[in-house]
mmCIF file as Biopython writes it, N, C-alpha, C and O atoms, coordinates in Angstrom:
data_model
#
loop_
_atom_site.group_PDB
_atom_site.id
_atom_site.type_symbol
_atom_site.label_atom_id
_atom_site.label_alt_id
_atom_site.label_comp_id
_atom_site.label_asym_id
_atom_site.label_entity_id
_atom_site.label_seq_id
_atom_site.pdbx_PDB_ins_code
_atom_site.Cartn_x
_atom_site.Cartn_y
_atom_site.Cartn_z
_atom_site.occupancy
_atom_site.B_iso_or_equiv
_atom_site.auth_seq_id
_atom_site.auth_asym_id
_atom_site.pdbx_PDB_model_num
ATOM 1   N N  . MET A ? 1  ? -3.940  -12.060 38.749 1.0 0.0 1  A 1 
ATOM 2   C CA . MET A ? 1  ? -3.933  -12.049 37.299 1.0 0.0 1  A 1 
ATOM 3   C C  . MET A ? 1  ? -3.097  -10.860 36.822 1.0 0.0 1  A 1 
ATOM 4   O O  . MET A ? 1  ? -3.326  -9.728  37.249 1.0 0.0 1  A 1 
ATOM 5   N N  . SER A ? 2  ? -2.157  -11.107 35.962 1.0 0.0 2  A 1 
ATOM 6   C CA . SER A ? 2  ? -1.331  -10.023 35.433 1.0 0.0 2  A 1 
ATOM 7   C C  . SER A ? 2  ? -1.785  -9.665  34.024 1.0 0.0 2  A 1 
ATOM 8   O O  . SER A ? 2  ? -2.352  -10.485 33.303 1.0 0.0 2  A 1 
ATOM 9   N N  . VAL A ? 3  ? -1.523  -8.438  33.662 1.0 0.0 3  A 1 
ATOM 10  C CA . VAL A ? 3  ? -1.887  -7.942  32.333 1.0 0.0 3  A 1 
ATOM 11  C C  . VAL A ? 3  ? -0.677  -8.087  31.423 1.0 0.0 3  A 1 
ATOM 12  O O  . VAL A ? 3  ? 0.436   -7.708  31.785 1.0 0.0 3  A 1 
ATOM 13  N N  . LEU A ? 4  ? -0.911  -8.643  30.231 1.0 0.0 4  A 1 
ATOM 14  C CA . LEU A ? 4  ? 0.171   -8.793  29.272 1.0 0.0 4  A 1 
ATOM 15  C C  . LEU A ? 4  ? 0.484   -7.462  28.610 1.0 0.0 4  A 1 
ATOM 16  O O  . LEU A ? 4  ? -0.429  -6.808  28.106 1.0 0.0 4  A 1 
ATOM 17  N N  . PRO A ? 5  ? 1.728   -7.043  28.593 1.0 0.0 5  A 1 
ATOM 18  C CA . PRO A ? 5  ? 2.055   -5.828  27.843 1.0 0.0 5  A 1 
ATOM 19  C C  . PRO A ? 5  ? 2.047   -6.147  26.350 1.0 0.0 5  A 1 
ATOM 20  O O  . PRO A ? 5  ? 2.690   -7.109  25.931 1.0 0.0 5  A 1 
ATOM 21  N N  . PRO A ? 6  ? 1.344   -5.373  25.547 1.0 0.0 6  A 1 
ATOM 22  C CA . PRO A ? 6  ? 1.274   -5.698  24.118 1.0 0.0 6  A 1 
ATOM 23  C C  . PRO A ? 6  ? 2.575   -5.387  23.394 1.0 0.0 6  A 1 
ATOM 24  O O  . PRO A ? 6  ? 3.273   -4.423  23.711 1.0 0.0 6  A 1 
ATOM 25  N N  . ARG A ? 7  ? 2.876   -6.215  22.428 1.0 0.0 7  A 1 
ATOM 26  C CA . ARG A ? 7  ? 4.008   -5.983  21.535 1.0 0.0 7  A 1 
ATOM 27  C C  . ARG A ? 7  ? 3.418   -5.509  20.216 1.0 0.0 7  A 1 
ATOM 28  O O  . ARG A ? 7  ? 2.603   -6.210  19.615 1.0 0.0 7  A 1 
ATOM 29  N N  . ILE A ? 8  ? 3.817   -4.330  19.759 1.0 0.0 8  A 1 
ATOM 30  C CA . ILE A ? 8  ? 3.293   -3.743  18.527 1.0 0.0 8  A 1 
ATOM 31  C C  . ILE A ? 8  ? 4.101   -4.289  17.350 1.0 0.0 8  A 1 
ATOM 32  O O  . ILE A ? 8  ? 5.332   -4.266  17.363 1.0 0.0 8  A 1 
ATOM 33  N N  . VAL A ? 9  ? 3.392   -4.778  16.335 1.0 0.0 9  A 1 
ATOM 34  C CA . VAL A ? 9  ? 4.013   -5.333  15.139 1.0 0.0 9  A 1 
ATOM 35  C C  . VAL A ? 9  ? 3.523   -4.543  13.935 1.0 0.0 9  A 1 
ATOM 36  O O  . VAL A ? 9  ? 2.325   -4.299  13.795 1.0 0.0 9  A 1 
ATOM 37  N N  . VAL A ? 10 ? 4.442   -4.144  13.070 1.0 0.0 10 A 1 
ATOM 38  C CA . VAL A ? 10 ? 4.082   -3.460  11.830 1.0 0.0 10 A 1 
ATOM 39  C C  . VAL A ? 10 ? 3.987   -4.521  10.732 1.0 0.0 10 A 1 
ATOM 40  O O  . VAL A ? 10 ? 4.902   -5.329  10.573 1.0 0.0 10 A 1 
ATOM 41  N N  . CYS A ? 11 ? 2.912   -4.525  9.992  1.0 0.0 11 A 1 
ATOM 42  C CA . CYS A ? 11 ? 2.721   -5.496  8.916  1.0 0.0 11 A 1 
ATOM 43  C C  . CYS A ? 11 ? 3.836   -5.357  7.877  1.0 0.0 11 A 1 
ATOM 44  O O  . CYS A ? 11 ? 4.149   -4.255  7.426  1.0 0.0 11 A 1 
ATOM 45  N N  . SER A ? 12 ? 4.417   -6.474  7.512  1.0 0.0 12 A 1 
ATOM 46  C CA . SER A ? 12 ? 5.501   -6.456  6.526  1.0 0.0 12 A 1 
ATOM 47  C C  . SER A ? 12 ? 5.004   -6.124  5.120  1.0 0.0 12 A 1 
ATOM 48  O O  . SER A ? 12 ? 5.793   -5.752  4.251  1.0 0.0 12 A 1 
ATOM 49  N N  . ASN A ? 13 ? 3.697   -6.258  4.899  1.0 0.0 13 A 1 
ATOM 50  C CA . ASN A ? 13 ? 3.147   -5.999  3.570  1.0 0.0 13 A 1 
ATOM 51  C C  . ASN A ? 13 ? 2.732   -4.536  3.385  1.0 0.0 13 A 1 
ATOM 52  O O  . ASN A ? 13 ? 3.164   -3.885  2.434  1.0 0.0 13 A 1 
ATOM 53  N N  . CYS A ? 14 ? 1.903   -4.025  4.281  1.0 0.0 14 A 1 
ATOM 54  C CA . CYS A ? 14 ? 1.338   -2.685  4.081  1.0 0.0 14 A 1 
ATOM 55  C C  . CYS A ? 14 ? 2.013   -1.602  4.931  1.0 0.0 14 A 1 
ATOM 56  O O  . CYS A ? 14 ? 1.804   -0.414  4.689  1.0 0.0 14 A 1 
ATOM 57  N N  . GLN A ? 15 ? 2.807   -1.994  5.907  1.0 0.0 15 A 1 
ATOM 58  C CA . GLN A ? 15 ? 3.530   -1.051  6.769  1.0 0.0 15 A 1 
ATOM 59  C C  . GLN A ? 15 ? 2.604   -0.089  7.518  1.0 0.0 15 A 1 
ATOM 60  O O  . GLN A ? 15 ? 3.014   1.017   7.870  1.0 0.0 15 A 1 
ATOM 61  N N  . ALA A ? 16 ? 1.353   -0.506  7.764  1.0 0.0 16 A 1 
ATOM 62  C CA . ALA A ? 16 ? 0.394   0.362   8.462  1.0 0.0 16 A 1 
ATOM 63  C C  . ALA A ? 16 ? 0.809   0.550   9.919  1.0 0.0 16 A 1 
ATOM 64  O O  . ALA A ? 16 ? 1.429   -0.318  10.532 1.0 0.0 16 A 1 
ATOM 65  N N  . ARG A ? 17 ? 0.449   1.701   10.439 1.0 0.0 17 A 1 
ATOM 66  C CA . ARG A ? 17 ? 0.698   2.042   11.834 1.0 0.0 17 A 1 
ATOM 67  C C  . ARG A ? 17 ? -0.619  2.549   12.420 1.0 0.0 17 A 1 
ATOM 68  O O  . ARG A ? 17 ? -1.534  2.886   11.668 1.0 0.0 17 A 1 
ATOM 69  N N  . PRO A ? 18 ? -0.729  2.606   13.731 1.0 0.0 18 A 1 
ATOM 70  C CA . PRO A ? 18 ? -1.975  3.116   14.317 1.0 0.0 18 A 1 
ATOM 71  C C  . PRO A ? 18 ? -2.322  4.491   13.735 1.0 0.0 18 A 1 
ATOM 72  O O  . PRO A ? 18 ? -1.468  5.371   13.629 1.0 0.0 18 A 1 
ATOM 73  N N  . GLY A ? 19 ? -3.561  4.645   13.372 1.0 0.0 19 A 1 
ATOM 74  C CA . GLY A ? 19 ? -4.000  5.932   12.838 1.0 0.0 19 A 1 
ATOM 75  C C  . GLY A ? 19 ? -5.133  5.756   11.862 1.0 0.0 19 A 1 
ATOM 76  O O  . GLY A ? 19 ? -5.798  4.721   11.835 1.0 0.0 19 A 1 
ATOM 77  N N  . ALA A ? 20 ? -5.341  6.759   11.074 1.0 0.0 20 A 1 
ATOM 78  C CA . ALA A ? 20 ? -6.465  6.797   10.135 1.0 0.0 20 A 1 
ATOM 79  C C  . ALA A ? 20 ? -6.449  5.615   9.183  1.0 0.0 20 A 1 
ATOM 80  O O  . ALA A ? 20 ? -5.479  5.402   8.457  1.0 0.0 20 A 1 
ATOM 81  N N  . GLY A ? 21 ? -7.516  4.860   9.191  1.0 0.0 21 A 1 
ATOM 82  C CA . GLY A ? 21 ? -7.681  3.764   8.253  1.0 0.0 21 A 1 
ATOM 83  C C  . GLY A ? 21 ? -7.000  2.464   8.634  1.0 0.0 21 A 1 
ATOM 84  O O  . GLY A ? 21 ? -7.230  1.448   7.979  1.0 0.0 21 A 1 
ATOM 85  N N  . ALA A ? 22 ? -6.172  2.457   9.666  1.0 0.0 22 A 1 
ATOM 86  C CA . ALA A ? 22 ? -5.483  1.220   10.070 1.0 0.0 22 A 1 
ATOM 87  C C  . ALA A ? 22 ? -6.359  0.438   11.038 1.0 0.0 22 A 1 
ATOM 88  O O  . ALA A ? 22 ? -7.092  1.017   11.840 1.0 0.0 22 A 1 
ATOM 89  N N  . VAL A ? 23 ? -6.275  -0.880  10.952 1.0 0.0 23 A 1 
ATOM 90  C CA . VAL A ? 23 ? -7.058  -1.750  11.834 1.0 0.0 23 A 1 
ATOM 91  C C  . VAL A ? 23 ? -6.114  -2.728  12.531 1.0 0.0 23 A 1 
ATOM 92  O O  . VAL A ? 23 ? -5.151  -3.195  11.923 1.0 0.0 23 A 1 
ATOM 93  N N  . PRO A ? 24 ? -6.381  -3.046  13.807 1.0 0.0 24 A 1 
ATOM 94  C CA . PRO A ? 24 ? -5.500  -3.947  14.535 1.0 0.0 24 A 1 
ATOM 95  C C  . PRO A ? 24 ? -5.959  -5.393  14.465 1.0 0.0 24 A 1 
ATOM 96  O O  . PRO A ? 24 ? -7.153  -5.677  14.368 1.0 0.0 24 A 1 
ATOM 97  N N  . THR A ? 25 ? -5.001  -6.295  14.514 1.0 0.0 25 A 1 
ATOM 98  C CA . THR A ? 25 ? -5.250  -7.717  14.700 1.0 0.0 25 A 1 
ATOM 99  C C  . THR A ? 25 ? -4.565  -8.087  16.003 1.0 0.0 25 A 1 
ATOM 100 O O  . THR A ? 25 ? -3.374  -7.824  16.173 1.0 0.0 25 A 1 
ATOM 101 N N  . LEU A ? 26 ? -5.298  -8.692  16.921 1.0 0.0 26 A 1 
ATOM 102 C CA . LEU A ? 26 ? -4.741  -9.086  18.208 1.0 0.0 26 A 1 
ATOM 103 C C  . LEU A ? 26 ? -4.473  -10.582 18.226 1.0 0.0 26 A 1 
ATOM 104 O O  . LEU A ? 26 ? -5.239  -11.368 17.669 1.0 0.0 26 A 1 
ATOM 105 N N  . ALA A ? 27 ? -3.380  -10.965 18.871 1.0 0.0 27 A 1 
ATOM 106 C CA . ALA A ? 27 ? -3.062  -12.383 19.027 1.0 0.0 27 A 1 
ATOM 107 C C  . ALA A ? 27 ? -2.389  -12.581 20.373 1.0 0.0 27 A 1 
ATOM 108 O O  . ALA A ? 27 ? -1.546  -11.776 20.770 1.0 0.0 27 A 1 
ATOM 109 N N  . ALA A ? 28 ? -2.749  -13.640 21.073 1.0 0.0 28 A 1 
ATOM 110 C CA . ALA A ? 28 ? -2.110  -13.996 22.334 1.0 0.0 28 A 1 
ATOM 111 C C  . ALA A ? 28 ? -1.565  -15.414 22.195 1.0 0.0 28 A 1 
ATOM 112 O O  . ALA A ? 28 ? -2.269  -16.332 21.774 1.0 0.0 28 A 1 
ATOM 113 N N  . HIS A ? 29 ? -0.295  -15.567 22.558 1.0 0.0 29 A 1 
ATOM 114 C CA . HIS A ? 29 ? 0.342   -16.879 22.431 1.0 0.0 29 A 1 
ATOM 115 C C  . HIS A ? 29 ? 1.486   -16.967 23.431 1.0 0.0 29 A 1 
ATOM 116 O O  . HIS A ? 29 ? 2.367   -16.108 23.458 1.0 0.0 29 A 1 
ATOM 117 N N  . GLU A ? 30 ? 1.466   -18.006 24.245 1.0 0.0 30 A 1 
ATOM 118 C CA . GLU A ? 30 ? 2.534   -18.286 25.205 1.0 0.0 30 A 1 
ATOM 119 C C  . GLU A ? 30 ? 2.925   -17.062 26.040 1.0 0.0 30 A 1 
ATOM 120 O O  . GLU A ? 30 ? 4.104   -16.725 26.147 1.0 0.0 30 A 1 
ATOM 121 N N  . GLY A ? 31 ? 1.939   -16.411 26.619 1.0 0.0 31 A 1 
ATOM 122 C CA . GLY A ? 31 ? 2.195   -15.291 27.507 1.0 0.0 31 A 1 
ATOM 123 C C  . GLY A ? 31 ? 2.547   -13.983 26.837 1.0 0.0 31 A 1 
ATOM 124 O O  . GLY A ? 31 ? 3.034   -13.064 27.495 1.0 0.0 31 A 1 
ATOM 125 N N  . GLU A ? 32 ? 2.313   -13.881 25.551 1.0 0.0 32 A 1 
ATOM 126 C CA . GLU A ? 32 ? 2.622   -12.652 24.834 1.0 0.0 32 A 1 
ATOM 127 C C  . GLU A ? 32 ? 1.397   -12.194 24.054 1.0 0.0 32 A 1 
ATOM 128 O O  . GLU A ? 32 ? 0.728   -13.001 23.409 1.0 0.0 32 A 1 
ATOM 129 N N  . LEU A ? 33 ? 1.108   -10.908 24.115 1.0 0.0 33 A 1 
ATOM 130 C CA . LEU A ? 33 ? 0.016   -10.306 23.352 1.0 0.0 33 A 1 
ATOM 131 C C  . LEU A ? 33 ? 0.634   -9.444  22.264 1.0 0.0 33 A 1 
ATOM 132 O O  . LEU A ? 33 ? 1.457   -8.575  22.552 1.0 0.0 33 A 1 
ATOM 133 N N  . THR A ? 34 ? 0.242   -9.678  21.012 1.0 0.0 34 A 1 
ATOM 134 C CA . THR A ? 34 ? 0.734   -8.858  19.914 1.0 0.0 34 A 1 
ATOM 135 C C  . THR A ? 34 ? -0.426  -8.115  19.272 1.0 0.0 34 A 1 
ATOM 136 O O  . THR A ? 34 ? -1.545  -8.622  19.196 1.0 0.0 34 A 1 
ATOM 137 N N  . VAL A ? 35 ? -0.142  -6.914  18.816 1.0 0.0 35 A 1 
ATOM 138 C CA . VAL A ? 35 ? -1.094  -6.100  18.065 1.0 0.0 35 A 1 
ATOM 139 C C  . VAL A ? 35 ? -0.418  -5.787  16.733 1.0 0.0 35 A 1 
ATOM 140 O O  . VAL A ? 35 ? 0.596   -5.090  16.692 1.0 0.0 35 A 1 
ATOM 141 N N  . THR A ? 36 ? -0.984  -6.304  15.652 1.0 0.0 36 A 1 
ATOM 142 C CA . THR A ? 36 ? -0.451  -6.042  14.320 1.0 0.0 36 A 1 
ATOM 143 C C  . THR A ? 36 ? -1.409  -5.106  13.604 1.0 0.0 36 A 1 
ATOM 144 O O  . THR A ? 36 ? -2.613  -5.358  13.544 1.0 0.0 36 A 1 
ATOM 145 N N  . TRP A ? 37 ? -0.864  -4.025  13.063 1.0 0.0 37 A 1 
ATOM 146 C CA . TRP A ? 37 ? -1.678  -3.034  12.359 1.0 0.0 37 A 1 
ATOM 147 C C  . TRP A ? 37 ? -1.646  -3.308  10.860 1.0 0.0 37 A 1 
ATOM 148 O O  . TRP A ? 37 ? -0.605  -3.643  10.295 1.0 0.0 37 A 1 
ATOM 149 N N  . HIS A ? 38 ? -2.817  -3.157  10.227 1.0 0.0 38 A 1 
ATOM 150 C CA . HIS A ? 38 ? -2.953  -3.386  8.787  1.0 0.0 38 A 1 
ATOM 151 C C  . HIS A ? 38 ? -3.794  -2.278  8.161  1.0 0.0 38 A 1 
ATOM 152 O O  . HIS A ? 38 ? -4.644  -1.679  8.820  1.0 0.0 38 A 1 
ATOM 153 N N  . ALA A ? 39 ? -3.546  -2.015  6.886  1.0 0.0 39 A 1 
ATOM 154 C CA . ALA A ? 39 ? -4.481  -1.216  6.096  1.0 0.0 39 A 1 
ATOM 155 C C  . ALA A ? 39 ? -5.699  -2.101  5.834  1.0 0.0 39 A 1 
ATOM 156 O O  . ALA A ? 39 ? -5.564  -3.322  5.767  1.0 0.0 39 A 1 
ATOM 157 N N  . THR A ? 40 ? -6.874  -1.513  5.685  1.0 0.0 40 A 1 
ATOM 158 C CA . THR A ? 40 ? -8.083  -2.324  5.491  1.0 0.0 40 A 1 
ATOM 159 C C  . THR A ? 40 ? -8.035  -3.149  4.209  1.0 0.0 40 A 1 
ATOM 160 O O  . THR A ? 40 ? -8.719  -4.168  4.112  1.0 0.0 40 A 1 
ATOM 161 N N  . VAL A ? 41 ? -7.247  -2.735  3.230  1.0 0.0 41 A 1 
ATOM 162 C CA . VAL A ? 41 ? -7.148  -3.476  1.967  1.0 0.0 41 A 1 
ATOM 163 C C  . VAL A ? 41 ? -5.966  -4.449  1.947  1.0 0.0 41 A 1 
ATOM 164 O O  . VAL A ? 41 ? -5.705  -5.071  0.917  1.0 0.0 41 A 1 
ATOM 165 N N  . CYS A ? 42 ? -5.258  -4.588  3.051  1.0 0.0 42 A 1 
ATOM 166 C CA . CYS A ? 42 ? -4.090  -5.474  3.122  1.0 0.0 42 A 1 
ATOM 167 C C  . CYS A ? 42 ? -4.533  -6.942  3.047  1.0 0.0 42 A 1 
ATOM 168 O O  . CYS A ? 42 ? -5.469  -7.334  3.743  1.0 0.0 42 A 1 
ATOM 169 N N  . PRO A ? 43 ? -3.878  -7.750  2.219  1.0 0.0 43 A 1 
ATOM 170 C CA . PRO A ? 43 ? -4.248  -9.171  2.152  1.0 0.0 43 A 1 
ATOM 171 C C  . PRO A ? 43 ? -3.988  -9.898  3.469  1.0 0.0 43 A 1 
ATOM 172 O O  . PRO A ? 43 ? -4.654  -10.893 3.754  1.0 0.0 43 A 1 
ATOM 173 N N  . HIS A ? 44 ? -3.047  -9.434  4.270  1.0 0.0 44 A 1 
ATOM 174 C CA . HIS A ? 44 ? -2.813  -10.060 5.574  1.0 0.0 44 A 1 
ATOM 175 C C  . HIS A ? 44 ? -3.992  -9.822  6.513  1.0 0.0 44 A 1 
ATOM 176 O O  . HIS A ? 44 ? -4.342  -10.695 7.308  1.0 0.0 44 A 1 
ATOM 177 N N  . HIS A ? 45 ? -4.610  -8.629  6.420  1.0 0.0 45 A 1 
ATOM 178 C CA . HIS A ? 45 ? -5.797  -8.340  7.225  1.0 0.0 45 A 1 
ATOM 179 C C  . HIS A ? 45 ? -6.945  -9.265  6.809  1.0 0.0 45 A 1 
ATOM 180 O O  . HIS A ? 45 ? -7.640  -9.816  7.662  1.0 0.0 45 A 1 
ATOM 181 N N  . LEU A ? 46 ? -7.139  -9.432  5.512  1.0 0.0 46 A 1 
ATOM 182 C CA . LEU A ? 46 ? -8.183  -10.337 5.034  1.0 0.0 46 A 1 
ATOM 183 C C  . LEU A ? 46 ? -7.913  -11.767 5.508  1.0 0.0 46 A 1 
ATOM 184 O O  . LEU A ? 46 ? -8.838  -12.460 5.932  1.0 0.0 46 A 1 
ATOM 185 N N  . ALA A ? 47 ? -6.668  -12.210 5.441  1.0 0.0 47 A 1 
ATOM 186 C CA . ALA A ? 47 ? -6.321  -13.565 5.902  1.0 0.0 47 A 1 
ATOM 187 C C  . ALA A ? 47 ? -6.616  -13.716 7.398  1.0 0.0 47 A 1 
ATOM 188 O O  . ALA A ? 47 ? -7.132  -14.749 7.824  1.0 0.0 47 A 1 
ATOM 189 N N  . ASP A ? 48 ? -6.291  -12.698 8.194  1.0 0.0 48 A 1 
ATOM 190 C CA . ASP A ? 48 ? -6.591  -12.752 9.622  1.0 0.0 48 A 1 
ATOM 191 C C  . ASP A ? 48 ? -8.087  -12.863 9.863  1.0 0.0 48 A 1 
ATOM 192 O O  . ASP A ? 48 ? -8.519  -13.610 10.741 1.0 0.0 48 A 1 
ATOM 193 N N  . ARG A ? 49 ? -8.881  -12.131 9.093  1.0 0.0 49 A 1 
ATOM 194 C CA . ARG A ? 49 ? -10.344 -12.196 9.246  1.0 0.0 49 A 1 
ATOM 195 C C  . ARG A ? 49 ? -10.882 -13.569 8.854  1.0 0.0 49 A 1 
ATOM 196 O O  . ARG A ? 49 ? -11.792 -14.085 9.503  1.0 0.0 49 A 1 
ATOM 197 N N  . ILE A ? 50 ? -10.326 -14.165 7.795  1.0 0.0 50 A 1 
ATOM 198 C CA . ILE A ? 50 ? -10.760 -15.513 7.393  1.0 0.0 50 A 1 
ATOM 199 C C  . ILE A ? 50 ? -10.427 -16.511 8.479  1.0 0.0 50 A 1 
ATOM 200 O O  . ILE A ? 50 ? -11.263 -17.346 8.825  1.0 0.0 50 A 1 
ATOM 201 N N  . LEU A ? 51 ? -9.226  -16.445 9.023  1.0 0.0 51 A 1 
ATOM 202 C CA . LEU A ? 51 ? -8.819  -17.367 10.093 1.0 0.0 51 A 1 
ATOM 203 C C  . LEU A ? 51 ? -9.683  -17.201 11.354 1.0 0.0 51 A 1 
ATOM 204 O O  . LEU A ? 51 ? -9.905  -18.160 12.093 1.0 0.0 51 A 1 
ATOM 205 N N  . ALA A ? 52 ? -10.164 -15.983 11.585 1.0 0.0 52 A 1 
ATOM 206 C CA . ALA A ? 52 ? -11.017 -15.717 12.745 1.0 0.0 52 A 1 
ATOM 207 C C  . ALA A ? 52 ? -12.483 -16.055 12.476 1.0 0.0 52 A 1 
ATOM 208 O O  . ALA A ? 52 ? -13.316 -15.920 13.372 1.0 0.0 52 A 1 
ATOM 209 N N  . GLY A ? 53 ? -12.811 -16.491 11.255 1.0 0.0 53 A 1 
ATOM 210 C CA . GLY A ? 53 ? -14.197 -16.840 10.932 1.0 0.0 53 A 1 
ATOM 211 C C  . GLY A ? 53 ? -15.071 -15.647 10.644 1.0 0.0 53 A 1 
ATOM 212 O O  . GLY A ? 53 ? -16.296 -15.766 10.670 1.0 0.0 53 A 1 
ATOM 213 N N  . LYS A ? 54 ? -14.477 -14.490 10.367 1.0 0.0 54 A 1 
ATOM 214 C CA . LYS A ? 54 ? -15.243 -13.279 10.081 1.0 0.0 54 A 1 
ATOM 215 C C  . LYS A ? 54 ? -15.563 -13.109 8.600  1.0 0.0 54 A 1 
ATOM 216 O O  . LYS A ? 54 ? -16.426 -12.309 8.240  1.0 0.0 54 A 1 
ATOM 217 N N  . GLU A ? 55 ? -14.875 -13.853 7.741  1.0 0.0 55 A 1 
ATOM 218 C CA . GLU A ? 55 ? -15.110 -13.823 6.297  1.0 0.0 55 A 1 
ATOM 219 C C  . GLU A ? 55 ? -15.223 -15.261 5.804  1.0 0.0 55 A 1 
ATOM 220 O O  . GLU A ? 55 ? -14.725 -16.188 6.444  1.0 0.0 55 A 1 
ATOM 221 N N  . SER A ? 56 ? -15.868 -15.436 4.682  1.0 0.0 56 A 1 
ATOM 222 C CA . SER A ? 56 ? -15.986 -16.800 4.136  1.0 0.0 56 A 1 
ATOM 223 C C  . SER A ? 56 ? -15.007 -17.028 3.013  1.0 0.0 56 A 1 
ATOM 224 O O  . SER A ? 56 ? -14.967 -18.116 2.439  1.0 0.0 56 A 1 
#
């Protein structure tokens, strides 16, 4: 079993980076793992949580 090297993605909306107040969204697709960072108030973060079933 091999470990996927993560690809870091900066959110096009909030431009968050790893650090204070930023939260990651993980996605794996076709042999690639991506980590997208968002501010907690970013609408993309909320959309990711809804798609994951964490929000109604």
